[in-house]
Residue frames as qw, qx, qy, qz and C-alpha x, y, z in Angstrom:
[[0.045, -0.991, 0.029, -0.123, -12.25, 203.55, -2.78],
 [0.743, 0.253, -0.279, 0.553, -8.50, 204.11, -2.94],
 [0.477, -0.695, -0.207, 0.497, -6.62, 205.91, -0.17],
 [0.168, 0.965, -0.150, -0.134, -4.98, 209.30, -0.84],
 [0.919, 0.102, 0.124, 0.359, -1.89, 208.39, -2.86],
 [0.186, -0.831, 0.335, 0.403, 1.61, 209.78, -3.26],
 [0.453, -0.216, 0.715, 0.487, 3.89, 209.44, -6.27],
 [0.425, 0.453, -0.310, -0.720, 3.27, 209.61, -10.00],
 [0.904, 0.199, 0.289, -0.243, 1.51, 206.92, -12.05],
 [0.031, -0.516, 0.778, 0.359, 3.64, 204.46, -14.02],
 [0.896, 0.243, -0.037, -0.369, 2.55, 201.96, -16.64],
 [0.372, -0.442, 0.806, 0.129, 4.25, 198.57, -16.81],
 [0.244, 0.005, 0.909, 0.337, 4.19, 196.62, -20.05],
 [0.330, -0.082, -0.397, -0.853, 0.99, 198.38, -21.09],
 [0.497, -0.297, -0.799, -0.165, -0.95, 195.96, -18.89],
 [0.510, -0.664, -0.496, 0.229, -0.99, 197.50, -15.42],
 [0.127, 0.735, -0.089, 0.660, -0.65, 201.01, -14.01],
 [0.463, -0.290, -0.541, 0.640, 0.96, 201.79, -10.67],
 [0.090, -0.846, -0.383, -0.361, -1.30, 204.55, -9.32],
 [0.062, -0.735, 0.345, -0.580, 0.67, 205.60, -6.25],
 [0.603, -0.088, -0.717, 0.338, 1.54, 204.55, -2.72],
 [0.448, -0.778, 0.069, -0.435, 0.89, 205.29, 0.93],
 [0.660, 0.012, -0.625, 0.417, 2.93, 204.51, 4.02],
 [0.493, -0.767, -0.393, 0.120, 2.47, 205.35, 7.69],
 [0.328, -0.869, 0.170, 0.329, 5.77, 207.22, 7.86],
 [0.598, 0.738, -0.299, 0.091, 8.74, 208.18, 5.67],
 [0.178, -0.695, 0.654, -0.241, 11.00, 207.12, 8.56],
 [0.734, 0.103, -0.670, -0.023, 12.41, 203.61, 8.75],
 [0.395, -0.485, 0.573, -0.529, 11.80, 202.13, 12.19],
 [0.842, -0.102, 0.444, -0.289, 11.77, 198.55, 13.40],
 [0.498, -0.203, 0.786, 0.304, 12.56, 195.44, 11.38],
 [0.346, 0.439, 0.725, 0.402, 10.02, 196.02, 8.60],
 [0.121, 0.356, 0.009, -0.927, 8.61, 199.01, 6.73],
 [0.402, 0.483, 0.777, 0.005, 5.16, 198.74, 5.16],
 [0.123, 0.296, -0.304, -0.897, 4.35, 200.47, 1.89],
 [0.560, 0.469, 0.639, -0.243, 0.90, 200.18, 0.27],
 [0.075, -0.203, 0.602, 0.769, 1.13, 200.04, -3.53],
 [0.544, 0.494, 0.485, -0.475, -2.06, 200.72, -5.53],
 [0.213, -0.114, 0.775, 0.584, -2.69, 199.49, -9.06],
 [0.642, 0.461, 0.176, -0.587, -5.13, 199.67, -11.97],
 [0.595, 0.074, 0.737, 0.313, -5.34, 196.87, -14.55],
 [0.232, 0.526, -0.266, -0.774, -5.19, 198.32, -18.08],
 [0.730, 0.296, -0.416, -0.455, -5.62, 195.12, -20.09],
 [0.956, -0.190, 0.208, -0.076, -5.58, 191.36, -19.74],
 [0.230, 0.713, -0.659, -0.062, -2.26, 189.61, -20.15],
 [0.978, -0.035, -0.204, -0.031, -0.88, 186.10, -20.36],
 [0.434, 0.531, -0.526, 0.503, 2.52, 187.23, -19.05],
 [0.690, -0.511, -0.464, 0.220, 3.22, 186.00, -15.51],
 [0.105, 0.765, -0.128, 0.623, 3.81, 189.15, -13.45],
 [0.642, -0.528, -0.376, 0.409, 5.47, 189.99, -10.16],
 [0.084, 0.920, -0.080, 0.373, 6.75, 193.24, -8.68],
 [0.722, -0.180, -0.341, 0.574, 9.78, 194.12, -6.62],
 [0.153, -0.958, -0.031, -0.241, 10.03, 197.12, -4.29],
 [0.773, 0.038, -0.249, 0.583, 13.62, 198.04, -3.41],
 [0.287, -0.947, -0.003, 0.141, 15.13, 200.58, -0.98],
 [0.789, 0.300, 0.079, 0.529, 18.22, 201.90, -2.78],
 [0.132, -0.959, 0.115, 0.223, 20.99, 204.47, -2.22],
 [0.057, 0.755, -0.592, -0.275, 23.91, 204.95, -4.62],
 [0.630, 0.325, -0.651, -0.271, 23.19, 201.60, -6.26],
 [0.116, 0.129, -0.918, 0.356, 23.17, 199.67, -2.97],
 [0.622, -0.384, -0.447, -0.515, 19.94, 197.82, -2.17],
 [0.067, -0.311, 0.725, -0.611, 19.42, 197.70, 1.61],
 [0.445, 0.188, 0.755, -0.444, 15.96, 196.11, 1.53],
 [0.375, 0.144, -0.542, -0.738, 13.61, 194.61, -1.02],
 [0.548, 0.165, 0.725, -0.382, 10.43, 192.61, -1.35],
 [0.269, 0.166, -0.696, -0.645, 9.35, 190.67, -4.43],
 [0.413, 0.229, 0.777, -0.415, 5.82, 189.30, -4.75],
 [0.037, 0.392, 0.760, 0.517, 3.03, 188.38, -7.11],
 [0.246, -0.308, -0.034, -0.918, 0.30, 191.03, -7.03],
 [0.744, -0.418, -0.162, -0.496, -2.28, 190.65, -4.28],
 [0.328, -0.565, 0.719, -0.236, 0.57, 189.08, -2.29],
 [0.083, -0.152, 0.974, 0.148, 0.14, 185.96, -4.40],
 [0.359, 0.409, 0.771, -0.330, -3.67, 186.00, -4.52],
 [0.470, 0.780, 0.189, -0.367, -4.08, 188.08, -7.71],
 [0.559, -0.159, 0.577, 0.574, -1.88, 186.62, -10.46],
 [0.128, 0.392, -0.316, -0.854, -1.80, 188.42, -13.81],
 [0.076, -0.160, -0.897, -0.404, -3.86, 185.67, -15.49],
 [0.088, -0.617, -0.755, 0.203, -6.83, 186.86, -13.37],
 [0.087, -0.347, -0.054, 0.932, -6.49, 190.58, -14.19],
 [0.260, 0.692, 0.651, 0.171, -9.54, 192.33, -15.64],
 [0.256, 0.368, 0.121, 0.886, -9.32, 195.80, -17.25],
 [0.302, -0.652, -0.126, -0.684, -10.41, 198.58, -14.91],
 [0.776, -0.481, -0.391, 0.119, -9.83, 196.57, -11.73],
 [0.006, 0.769, -0.366, 0.525, -8.30, 198.62, -8.88],
 [0.870, -0.403, -0.269, 0.089, -6.45, 197.06, -5.97],
 [0.056, -0.846, 0.441, -0.295, -3.75, 197.78, -3.39],
 [0.851, 0.001, -0.462, 0.248, -0.97, 195.63, -1.95],
 [0.459, -0.844, 0.246, -0.133, 0.28, 196.13, 1.62],
 [0.804, 0.380, -0.360, 0.280, 3.96, 195.30, 1.19],
 [0.624, -0.757, 0.188, 0.048, 6.02, 194.64, 4.34],
 [0.634, 0.624, -0.374, 0.263, 9.68, 195.13, 3.42],
 [0.832, -0.481, -0.096, 0.259, 12.16, 193.49, 5.82],
 [0.092, 0.945, -0.296, 0.102, 15.04, 195.81, 6.72],
 [0.179, -0.561, 0.805, -0.076, 17.15, 192.99, 8.13],
 [0.873, 0.150, -0.280, -0.370, 16.43, 189.84, 6.14],
 [0.644, -0.490, 0.582, -0.080, 17.54, 186.79, 8.17],
 [0.903, 0.269, 0.326, 0.082, 17.79, 184.78, 4.92],
 [0.563, 0.739, -0.123, 0.349, 20.51, 187.10, 3.55],
 [0.779, -0.363, -0.209, 0.467, 23.73, 186.72, 5.57],
 [0.441, -0.157, 0.040, 0.883, 25.58, 189.80, 4.30],
 [0.069, 0.808, 0.527, 0.254, 22.52, 192.02, 3.90],
 [0.273, 0.252, -0.163, 0.914, 23.65, 195.70, 4.04],
 [0.196, -0.637, -0.636, 0.389, 21.97, 197.68, 6.81],
 [0.114, 0.899, 0.243, 0.347, 20.42, 201.14, 6.44],
 [0.492, 0.112, -0.281, 0.817, 22.94, 203.81, 7.43],
 [0.164, -0.639, -0.500, 0.561, 22.00, 206.49, 10.00],
 [0.104, 0.723, 0.086, -0.678, 20.28, 209.55, 8.56],
 [0.165, -0.161, 0.724, 0.650, 20.34, 208.22, 4.99],
 [0.611, 0.407, 0.099, -0.671, 17.67, 208.84, 2.35],
 [0.360, -0.031, 0.895, 0.261, 16.71, 205.77, 0.28],
 [0.442, 0.194, -0.377, -0.791, 14.88, 205.78, -3.06],
 [0.673, 0.153, 0.658, -0.301, 11.91, 203.45, -3.46],
 [0.208, 0.358, -0.696, -0.587, 12.52, 201.66, -6.75],
 [0.726, 0.205, 0.520, -0.401, 9.58, 199.70, -8.18],
 [0.204, 0.362, -0.748, -0.516, 10.12, 197.19, -10.99],
 [0.876, 0.125, 0.199, -0.420, 7.96, 194.53, -12.62],
 [0.036, -0.461, 0.862, 0.206, 9.35, 191.17, -13.57],
 [0.703, 0.051, -0.600, -0.380, 8.40, 187.88, -15.11],
 [0.702, -0.468, 0.346, -0.410, 7.10, 185.76, -12.22],
 [0.997, 0.064, 0.037, 0.014, 8.43, 182.57, -13.82],
 [0.774, 0.380, -0.148, 0.484, 11.91, 183.63, -14.95],
 [0.475, -0.717, -0.172, 0.481, 12.49, 186.56, -12.53],
 [0.448, 0.205, 0.279, 0.824, 13.71, 188.65, -15.51],
 [0.032, 0.650, 0.278, -0.707, 13.01, 192.37, -15.07],
 [0.239, 0.097, 0.668, 0.698, 11.43, 192.63, -18.52],
 [0.061, 0.806, 0.588, 0.025, 8.29, 194.72, -17.98],
 [0.333, 0.301, 0.046, 0.892, 9.12, 198.18, -19.29],
 [0.142, -0.669, -0.494, 0.537, 8.10, 201.16, -17.18],
 [0.202, 0.378, 0.349, 0.834, 6.62, 204.27, -18.79],
 [0.166, 0.220, 0.322, -0.906, 4.84, 207.44, -17.80],
 [0.492, 0.501, 0.650, -0.289, 1.13, 207.41, -18.76],
 [0.417, 0.784, -0.116, -0.445, 2.04, 209.50, -21.85],
 [0.938, 0.338, 0.000, 0.078, 4.26, 206.64, -23.06],
 [0.212, 0.814, -0.488, 0.233, 7.65, 208.18, -22.17],
 [0.833, -0.025, -0.511, 0.212, 10.00, 205.41, -20.96],
 [0.434, -0.810, 0.282, -0.275, 11.15, 205.55, -17.34],
 [0.593, 0.419, -0.662, 0.188, 14.56, 203.92, -16.94],
 [0.271, 0.013, -0.779, 0.565, 14.60, 203.98, -13.13],
 [0.413, -0.590, -0.470, -0.510, 11.03, 203.89, -11.77],
 [0.249, -0.044, -0.613, 0.749, 11.62, 205.64, -8.43],
 [0.279, -0.639, -0.612, -0.373, 8.27, 206.18, -6.74],
 [0.428, -0.864, -0.053, -0.258, 9.29, 207.87, -3.47],
 [0.384, 0.482, -0.601, 0.508, 11.80, 207.99, -0.65],
 [0.744, -0.620, -0.249, -0.016, 12.29, 206.88, 2.96],
 [0.162, 0.733, -0.478, 0.457, 14.87, 207.98, 5.53],
 [0.733, -0.206, -0.586, 0.279, 16.61, 206.02, 8.24],
 [0.452, -0.881, -0.133, 0.033, 16.83, 207.49, 11.76],
 [0.228, 0.842, -0.398, 0.282, 19.89, 209.59, 12.51],
 [0.838, -0.133, -0.447, 0.281, 20.76, 207.45, 15.49],
 [0.509, -0.846, 0.007, 0.158, 22.73, 208.49, 18.56],
 [0.692, 0.529, -0.115, 0.478, 25.86, 210.29, 17.40],
 [0.375, -0.916, 0.099, -0.104, 26.89, 211.89, 20.70],
 [0.834, -0.336, 0.244, 0.364, 30.07, 209.79, 20.78],
 [0.629, 0.488, 0.214, 0.567, 31.29, 211.70, 17.72],
 [0.054, -0.911, 0.024, -0.407, 31.28, 215.00, 19.63],
 [0.731, 0.006, -0.436, 0.525, 34.54, 215.28, 21.53],
 [0.058, 0.331, -0.255, 0.907, 33.84, 218.63, 23.20],
 [0.035, -0.384, -0.787, 0.482, 31.71, 218.83, 26.39],
 [0.043, -0.550, -0.558, -0.620, 28.26, 220.21, 25.54],
 [0.135, 0.006, 0.366, -0.921, 26.51, 223.13, 27.19],
 [0.147, 0.450, 0.875, -0.103, 22.93, 222.00, 27.99],
 [0.138, -0.052, -0.273, -0.951, 20.11, 223.81, 26.19],
 [0.322, 0.403, 0.728, -0.452, 16.36, 224.24, 26.58],
 [0.309, 0.391, -0.321, -0.805, 15.79, 225.39, 22.99],
 [0.529, 0.273, 0.800, -0.070, 12.96, 223.56, 21.20],
 [0.206, 0.180, -0.523, -0.807, 12.02, 223.58, 17.52],
 [0.635, 0.140, 0.482, -0.587, 8.28, 222.70, 17.71],
 [0.877, 0.364, 0.135, -0.284, 7.33, 219.55, 15.86],
 [0.669, 0.618, -0.405, 0.081, 10.94, 218.84, 14.92],
 [0.746, 0.069, -0.488, 0.448, 13.56, 218.59, 17.65],
 [0.472, -0.881, 0.003, 0.007, 14.90, 219.73, 21.00],
 [0.442, 0.674, -0.465, 0.367, 18.47, 221.04, 21.14],
 [0.849, -0.422, -0.282, 0.144, 20.07, 218.91, 23.85],
 [0.531, -0.697, 0.129, 0.464, 23.36, 220.81, 23.95],
 [0.578, 0.787, -0.034, 0.211, 25.99, 222.70, 22.00],
 [0.651, -0.529, 0.164, 0.520, 29.69, 223.50, 22.03],
 [0.449, 0.886, -0.110, 0.028, 31.95, 225.87, 20.16],
 [0.722, -0.425, 0.327, 0.437, 35.61, 225.35, 19.37],
 [0.082, 0.721, -0.401, -0.559, 38.23, 226.50, 16.88],
 [0.496, 0.408, -0.675, -0.365, 38.78, 223.24, 15.03],
 [0.236, 0.054, 0.717, 0.654, 37.98, 220.89, 13.42],
 [0.079, -0.643, -0.636, -0.420, 34.32, 222.03, 13.56],
 [0.023, 0.328, -0.229, 0.916, 33.52, 225.49, 14.93],
 [0.584, -0.197, 0.250, -0.747, 30.13, 224.33, 16.32],
 [0.230, -0.039, -0.972, -0.032, 28.96, 220.97, 17.62],
 [0.563, -0.173, 0.126, -0.798, 25.30, 220.35, 18.40],
 [0.054, -0.091, -0.992, 0.072, 23.32, 217.48, 19.81],
 [0.505, -0.039, 0.005, -0.862, 19.57, 217.31, 19.28],
 [0.286, 0.156, 0.927, -0.186, 16.74, 214.92, 19.97],
 [0.264, -0.053, -0.531, -0.803, 14.30, 214.61, 17.07],
 [0.560, 0.128, 0.508, -0.642, 10.59, 214.29, 17.70],
 [0.013, -0.062, -0.912, -0.405, 8.79, 211.44, 15.94],
 [0.510, -0.048, -0.024, -0.859, 5.18, 212.23, 15.02]]
């Protein structure tokens, strides 16, 4: 039994279908972010397969994870048509093995890009297509957002405290009005479900 999935199905190389994904939250928190990818095998293949899940904004990859399906325990040589399975993929947001790894920027939305590659050569040569056969050049399956962070230092005007609450979203911590450069400055504290 598969969990309730998000995203649209994608076929890769005619051999495997990405069915959708789940994740505990769309918000990036901590050092890793786990995404569960679910698959259906369409046909047997002799091609060595791996997948790579990337967090991307404006062409910059801030995090990625590459693995053989089943996190190494379900290589493509073992695939049987009709088989369904899911991979829990922990994506490191700050990879200690990459010295100049770009960090997620505050309040930024990142696309989840899913590609399939040759496990032996690492070439991204498994074409992605919608189930109707239409090619998908950039297989973006969803999005995540980084926390806004504490930006109070950017507000140069003293804030008037507030007790205003937006249920389930945020509490307005304070506000200020001025002529320039911004007529209104606000500070809020977001709630995390």
